[in-house]
N, C-alpha and C positions, 0 to 999 in steps of 0.2 A: 121683899115680897115677891113671890113668884106668880106670874100670870099664866093661866091655862092657855094652851095653844088656841083654843076657840075664841079667846078674847082679841086675837090679832085682827086688825082691820085690813081688808083687801084694798087694793088700790091700783095705781098705774103699773106696778111691777108685775101684775098678773096673778098675785096671790089671792086665794079665796079666803073668806072669813075664817075657815078652819086652819089656815096655814099661818105659822109664826115666822116672821122675818127677823134677821139679825138686828136690825135697827130698833126692834121692840124690846129686846132684853135689857134689863137694868144692871147698874153697877153691882159687881159681885156675883152675878148669875152666870152659869155656864150652860151652853147649849151645844148640840151636835149638828153639824151640817147635814142636811138632807138632799139639797139640790141647789143649783145655780140657775136663776132666771135671767141670764144676761148673755150677750153675744159679742162677737168680735174681740177687739183689743181689751175691753173690760173683762170679759170672761177669761181671756188668756192671763191677765194680770191676777185675777182672783185665784186661778189654778196655780199660777207660779208662786204665790205666797202660801200655798198649802191648803187652800180651801176646797178640799175634795170631800166627797160623801164620807161621813163617819168622823171627820175631824172635830175635836172638841175646841170650843172657842169661849173664852171668859171675857166678859165686859169689865175692863179695869177702871176706866175713868172717862167721863165726858168733859169736853172743854167747857169753859164758863158760858159760852153761847150755845152749847149743846151739840156743836158740830165742828170738827170731827170727833170721833170716839176712839179711844185706845182699847184694843183687844189683845189678849194673849193668844197667839196662834202658833202651835208647835214650838213653844219656847221663845218666840220672838214677839215683841210688842209692836203692833201694827196699827196705825191710825187710818180709819176709813171714814169717808163722808157718809152721811145718812142716805144720800141718793144711791150710793154704791152698795151699802149694806142692806138696803131695802130689796135688793135682788137676790139675797142669799136666804134660802128657806132652811129653817132650823127646827129642832125639837129640843125640849129640855132633857137633860141627862138624868 
């Protein structure tokens, strides 16, 4: 089931209610990176794994506890914690 971007809840990551963050997409859904709301070493890490504007990201699987989540990013499976993925603004493809 796809959620509209307007259903995303804003929070500590600086996202407004109209913005969707990566941690909100569900298994099997694909979204496109719009922006990163992080700084310092975390921003560098996200950029290094290919999370730049326009990159498609598919949610592959959530761990049994829900955190971390496996995403397909540029052909590689990457696990991100919810705290980190909440700083990645996306839009559905």
